[in-house]
N, C-alpha and C positions, 0 to 999 in steps of 0.2 A: 340621803334624805334622813333628817333627824326628827320631822314632825314638829319643828319650833317654828311659829309664824315668822316671816320676815320683819314684821314690826316690833317684835319682841326682841329681834336681834340687832335693834337701833337703826333700821331703815323700813321702809315700804317698797315691796316689790324687789325685782331682780336689781334694780338700779340702786337701791339703798344699800344693798350687801356689798361688803369690802372684803375682798380676798385677805385670808390670814398670812401675815408676812411668814415665809417658811413653812407654809402648810405643807407643801409636798415634801420638803425635807424632813420635816416631822414626822409624817406618816412612815417615810422610809425608815427613818430612826427606829420608830415603833417595830417595823417588820422585822428588821435586823436584831433589835433586843429581844424579840419573842423567841429566839433560839435558845436564851438563856432563862429558861424556866425551872421550876424544880422538878418536873418528869426528866429532862434531861440532865439536870445536875446528878440525879440518882443514877442514871445510865453512866455518867462519866466517873462517878465515884465506883461503882461496879468494874469499871474497865480498870480503873486505877488500882483496884484490889487484887488484881488478877497477879501482878509481879510479886506483891507482898504475900499473898496467899502462898505462891510457890516457894518462896524464900523461908517461909515459916514451916511448911511441910517437909521441908529437905533438909531444915537446920539440924545440926549434930548428928548426920548421918540419916536423918528422917525417922528416928526410932525413939526420941525421947517425948515421953507422953506431955510434957509443960507444953513443949514447942507445938505438938499435934493438937493441943487444946487450944492454943492461939490460932492455929491453923484453921481448926473447925470455927472459930468465932468468926474469922475473915470470910469463910465461906458462908455461914448463917447469915452474915451482914447483907452478902452479895444475894443470897438467895430471897431474903425479907425486900430488898430494894426492887429486885425481878417484879415481886408482887404487886408493889405500889406505882412503880413508874407508870407503867402503861395504863392502870386504873385513873392515875390523876390524869394523864395525857387526854384520856378519852372522856371523862367527867368535866374536866374544866376547859376543853377545846384546846389544849397545849399540844397537839399532834404537830410535828415538823418534819421535814424532811431527813435533818439530822437524827431524830430520834428513830424514824422508820429505818436507817441503815445501821445506827450505832446500837440500838436495842437488841437486835438478834445477834449480832457481833459480840456484844458483852456476853448474854446468855451461852454462845457457844464456848467463848473464851474461856469463861471461868470452869464451866462443866469439862470441857475438854482438859485444861491444865490438871485439874483434880484427877480425872482417869489417867492420864498419860503418867502423873507422877506415882499414883498408886500402883500403876503396872511396874514402873521402873523400881519400886522400892519390893518388889515382890507380893504385895498385898493382895492385887486385883489380877486375874488371868489377861492376858493381852487379847485374848480373844472376845471377851467382855468388852474392852475398850474398843476393840474393833467394831463391834457390832452396832454400839451406841454411836459411836463418832461416824459410822459408815451410812448410818441410817439418816443421821441429820446432814449428812453432804447429800446424800441422795434426795432427800426431801426439799432441800434448797435447790437443787438442779431442776427437780419437779415443778417448782414454784415458777421458775424461770421458762420451763416448757409450755405452760398453760397459762402465763400471766396475761395474754392478750385475748383470752377466753373468759377470764374471771378469776376471782380469788376463793380457794377453798377455805372456810372458816374453821377456827379452833373447835375441834370436838372435845366431848367430856372425856372420851378415852385419851386424847392427847394431853390434855389437863391433869388427868389421873397418873400418866405417864412421866410428865414433868415433876410432879410430887413424890412419885415412887423412886425416879432417878436422883432427885435433891436429898430425899431423907436416906437412901442406901449409901450414896456417897459421903453424906455426911457422917453416917455412922462408921464408913471406912476409916474417914480421916482421923475418928478418934482412936486412940490405942485401947479398944476394947478386947475383954477376955470373957472366957466362960460362957454363960447362956448368951449374952448380949452379942458376942461374936457369932454365936450359931444363928441369932436371929437377923443379923445383918446380912448373912448369907442367903437367907430366904426373902429379905426384903430386896437385895439385888437381885436374885433369881425373878420375883416378881416385876421389876423394873425391866429385865430384860425381855420377858415375855410381851409387857405391855409395849415395849420399843419395837418389836417385831411386828406384832398384832396391828399396833396404830400405824406402822409403816407400810404395812401392807394395803391397809385400808384407804389410806393416802394415795397411793398408786391407782387403787380401783376409783377412787372418786376423780382423780385426775385425768385418768382415761375417758371416764363418762363426761367430764366437763369438755374436754378437747373434742369427743364426738359430737355432742350437742353443739358447740361453737362452729364445728365444721359443717355440721347440718344446716344451721341457722344462716352461714355465710352461701352456701349452696342457694339456699331457698331466697335468699335476697338477691344473688347474682340472677337465678331463673326470673325472678320477678321484675328486676330491671331490664333484662333482654325482653321479656314479653311486652313491657310499657314500650320499649324503644321500637320493637316491631310494629306494636299497633300505632305509633305516632308516623312511623313511615308509611302504613298502608293508609293512613287519612290523608296524608300529604300528598299521596300518589293520585288519590281518588279526588 
């Protein structure tokens, strides 16, 4: 329904309206083309940046300050696109199934690549990489565990965690020395603390959500059984 009178479209009533040739095909084309929007393009760019970032970070043995600076630039672009693609998709109704799948993959790919490379180079302890990546994997599994009961929204702590991780990893990618090297240690420590705390809070919310969902399901089943029993009594009488 477009709200345009039939007479204005060149006819009177339903009989005057003529089907547009290729109307269904045109609608299908629009639906297919909707995948190629600016939000998804930013996500694809972030995915393509991952191998380039790894090559830049590991170039010349991984300790050349110039190559590390270029790697930081690639990482910064990836983080910036991460901030904008989701916002654009929600604001301009550009949410697609492709974006729902590709966006979290791109996020974890760039962060995971950075952490693994930094640990491989000896700049970051492997246990830090294990804690952060283990948390992300665990939360992903939790999402599937409670998906039929609902979705847990992103919290302020989760957003702070993402900001702290991005800042800390970016500082470790750069070849920093002196006070800045000390500062990045504390930023990473904050990121690890937020990673653990928000992960535990997510587990708590997932358990509560699942319990509520199961309770509602039991109540609905009990109500259905009661209604069926009432109908059976009425039919018997």
